[in-house]
C-alpha positions in Angstrom: 150.2 165.4 106.1 152.1 166.6 109.2 151.2 170.2 108.2 147.5 169.3 108.1 147.7 167.9 111.6 149.7 171.0 112.8 147.0 173.3 111.2 144.3 171.3 112.9 146.1 171.5 116.2 146.6 175.3 116.0 143.0 175.8 115.0 141.8 173.7 118.0 144.2 175.6 120.3 142.8 178.9 119.1 139.3 177.8 119.6 140.1 176.6 123.1 141.8 179.9 123.9 138.8 181.8 122.6 136.5 179.8 124.8 138.7 179.9 127.9 137.3 181.5 131.1 139.7 184.4 130.7 137.8 185.4 127.6 134.6 185.6 129.4 132.9 183.0 127.2 131.6 179.7 128.3 131.5 178.1 124.9 132.0 174.3 124.8 134.1 173.6 121.7 134.0 169.9 120.7 137.2 168.6 119.2 136.3 166.9 115.9 137.3 163.3 115.8 138.3 162.9 112.2 139.8 159.6 111.0 143.2 159.9 109.6 143.9 159.3 105.9 145.5 156.0 107.0 142.2 155.0 108.6 140.1 156.2 105.6 142.2 154.2 103.2 141.4 151.0 105.1 144.4 151.0 107.6 147.3 148.6 107.0 145.3 146.1 104.9 143.7 148.7 102.7 147.0 150.4 102.0 148.7 147.1 101.3 146.0 146.3 98.7 146.4 149.7 97.1 150.2 149.3 97.0 150.0 145.8 95.6 147.6 147.1 92.9 149.9 150.0 92.2 152.9 147.8 91.7 150.9 145.6 89.4 150.0 148.7 87.4 153.6 149.8 87.3 154.7 146.4 86.0 152.2 146.8 83.1 152.8 150.5 82.4 155.0 150.7 79.3 156.4 154.0 80.4 157.9 152.6 83.7 157.7 148.8 83.6 161.4 148.5 82.9 162.1 149.8 86.5 160.2 146.8 87.9 161.7 143.9 85.9 164.2 142.5 88.4 162.7 143.6 91.7 161.8 141.7 94.8 158.1 142.4 94.5 157.1 141.3 98.0 159.9 143.3 99.6 158.9 146.4 97.6 155.3 146.1 98.5 156.2 145.7 102.2 158.5 148.7 102.2 156.1 151.0 100.2 153.2 149.9 102.4 155.1 150.8 105.5 156.1 154.2 104.0 152.6 154.9 102.8 151.1 153.9 106.2 153.5 156.2 108.1 153.0 159.1 105.7 149.2 158.9 106.0 148.9 158.9 109.7 149.3 155.3 110.6 152.0 153.5 112.5 155.6 154.3 111.6 157.2 151.0 110.7 159.1 152.4 107.8 162.9 151.9 108.2 163.9 152.3 104.6 165.9 154.9 102.8 164.7 158.5 102.3 163.0 159.1 98.9 166.2 160.6 97.3 168.4 157.7 98.3 165.7 155.1 97.4 165.4 156.4 93.9 168.9 157.9 93.1 170.0 154.8 91.1 167.0 154.9 88.9 167.5 158.1 86.9 163.8 159.0 86.9 162.4 161.7 84.7 159.5 163.9 85.5 157.5 161.9 83.0 158.4 158.7 84.9 157.2 160.3 88.1 154.0 161.4 86.5 153.4 157.9 85.1 153.9 156.4 88.5 151.5 158.9 90.2 148.9 158.1 87.5 149.2 154.4 88.5 148.8 155.2 92.2 145.7 157.3 91.4 144.3 154.4 89.3 144.9 152.0 92.1 143.0 154.3 94.4 140.0 154.4 92.0 140.2 150.6 91.6 140.0 150.2 95.3 137.0 152.5 95.7 138.8 155.3 97.4 136.9 158.5 97.6 137.8 161.8 95.9 138.8 163.5 99.1 141.3 160.8 99.9 142.5 160.7 96.3 143.2 164.5 96.5 145.1 164.0 99.8 147.2 161.2 98.3 147.9 163.2 95.2 149.1 166.1 97.3 151.4 163.9 99.3 152.8 162.3 96.2 153.4 165.7 94.5 155.2 166.9 97.7 157.7 164.0 97.1 158.4 164.8 93.5 161.6 166.8 94.0 163.1 164.3 96.5 162.2 161.3 94.3 163.8 163.0 91.2 166.8 164.0 93.3 166.2 167.7 92.7 165.0 168.6 96.3 168.2 170.6 96.9 167.7 172.6 93.6 164.4 174.0 94.7 164.4 177.3 96.7 
């Protein structure tokens, strides 16, 4: 997500440079006001609903439900909501562990990760989230695969 904001910033800077008086152009370039993914997901409340629905799906998913048997459900939802909000352009209230540390004790497999991502994607659909936002969330999740599986250092 930060890369997308950086790319947008660079593109705006280039457009502004091209339209500067030094270039001889008098072009007025409007800066697009695009809502963040956080805003498009319904801000804090929308993300909290998506996370709660995701946890419920995880608890019913035979492939990964055993990871959710003895958890503090409300604490998990609060922590994941804060992480998701911060990672989607919202306020940064996440003070938890990094993804590798948070999942190290779990011994997750790639299949476990894929099952969890499938649940997140279903929660997005269940909450009426559009395709563009689904694609963005999927990209964010896939960027977290190596850290969640504890293999981030193994990738070049």
